[in-house]
Structures are given as structure tokens and as C-alpha cells.
N, C-alpha and C positions, 0 to 999 in steps of 0.2 A: 503493499500499500506505501509506504514512504517512496519507493520509485517512482510511482504514478503521480505523486504529489508533485515530487520533484522534478520531473519531466513535465508536468503540467505548469509547473510554477515558472520554469527558467525558460521554455519554449515561449510563455506568454509574454517574459520579460523581454526575449529577442525580439518578438513581433514588435511590441511595443518600443523599443529601442530603434528598428528599421522604418518604423512608423516616423518617429522623431528626426531621423536624418531623411525623410522623404523618399525611401527605397520604395514606397508604395503610395499611391494617390488613393485615399477614401473615397472620394467621388465616383474613382473608377467602380462599375457594378461587379466585376470577376473579384477586386480586393474586397468589396463590401462582405459579397458572397462569401468568400473561403473565410473570414474574419469572424462572421455569425457563425458558422460550420465549424470551425476550428474550437471557437467558445461552448458552443453548443457539445459538441463533443467533449470535452475537458469537464464541463457542468454536469453532462449524463453519466459519463463512466465514473465520474467521482460519487455520482448520487447511488448510483449502482453497486460501487465498491463498498460503501457506508452502509446502503440497506442491507448487503448480503452479510457483512459483518455485526451488525445490530441483530439480523434473525439468528444467527448461528450464537450467538453470546448469548442473547436472552431465550430462546426457545428452543435451538439445536435443530432446526430447519434451513433449508436450503432455499433461496429464492428459484421459485419456478423458470425454467427457460434461462439460467445464468448465464450460461455459455454463449447461448444466442444473443441473448442482451448485451453481453461484453463485445462479442465482434461487429455487432452494429453499431454500437456507441463509438467504438474505436475507429470504425470505418469513416464515422464524422470527422474525426482528426485529420483523418488519412486525404479525405475530399477538402477538408480546409487549406492543408498545406499544399495540396496539389493545386488547388485555385490560386492562391497565394504566387506559389512559383509560377504559374501559366501567366496571370497578370504581370509580374515582374518581366518575364519573357516577353511578353508582348510589348511593353514599355521601352525596352532595350531595342526590340526590333523595330519600332513605328519611331523611333526619336531621331530627328535628322541631325547631321552632324553639320556644326556649323565650315562654312571654308574660311581658309585660312588666307590673310589679308598680307 
């Protein structure tokens, strides 16, 4: 659990630093979708892990379809990072270089 919390925190911090240094434009639709998917993935994965831990601790039960839920919520992380990288790639591809004088 600590690994995922650390991963979520560090990844979120890196994305915030990249936003601060204008690597991503927030007004870009693909960037916004990537940010939302990534944050949704972090929050939903952490909620699922927390719920599973609480259920096991208090009632010795497992969350139904736990592995499937973790797979689906983790895919939000992958889709979010992919969208952010794609928006960065498209930004660099379509930025025109200024001619040297």
C-alpha cells in the first residue's frame, strides 16, 4: 500500500512540476482528459485498496471482484499518462521553429 501511495504522490508531483514549467497546456483538451483520468485512477485505486484493507481488518471479508476493480482503476492511470504523453508529443510536433536571423 505504501508503494502505491508513494507512486501516486510522486507521479502527481512530477505532473504538477511539468505543468508549472509549461510542458503541458491545461487548455489543451487531450491534456485535460489525461489529468482527469490520472487523478481519477489515483483516487479510485487508493479508495479500492483502502476499502479492501478495512474489510479484511474488520470483517475478514474480501471485496468482491477486487482484482478486476484494481485492474480497471489502474487502467485509468495508464490512459491518463498515455494522454499526457500524447499531448506532449503532439505539442512538440506542431510547434513551428522560428527561423534564425
